[in-house]
C-alpha positions, -999 to +999 in steps of 0.1 A: -147+231+238-130+202+250-161+180+232-150+199+197-114+196+202-123+157+210-137+157+177-112+172+157-082+154+167-107+124+156-116+141+130-150+144+131-152+180+130-131+206+112-127+236+132-098+263+137-110+280+169-129+253+189-134+278+218-150+303+189-169+274+178-184+265+216-191+299+224-211+302+191-231+269+196-241+283+230-252+312+218-276+299+191-291+276+216-300+306+236-314+321+207-342+295+213-354+311+244-387+301+262-405+333+258-397+327+221-410+293+213-442+292+233-454+317+208-454+288+184-473+255+176-452+225+186-446+215+151-430+247+139-409+241+172-398+209+163-387+222+129-367+251+140-351+229+170-343+203+137-327+231+113-305+247+146-293+211+149-285+199+115-269+234+111-245+233+143-237+195+138-237+186+104-223+221+097-189+208+120-183+181+101-157+175+078-176+152+054-206+168+035-236+152+040-270+151+020 
């Protein structure tokens, strides 16, 4: 949560509740457990992780990105 608070202070993130956001990010990352990913091909795993990180990080920024 401290990284998120720092990002809010610098204007990088726009988050009302940084503790809740930190927990949500943690739970989202736990959703990609090894058992589930092992069943997928390497390209598909990379796609899933790229999309997840885009949602987590770019979805938090105060400016919209393409």
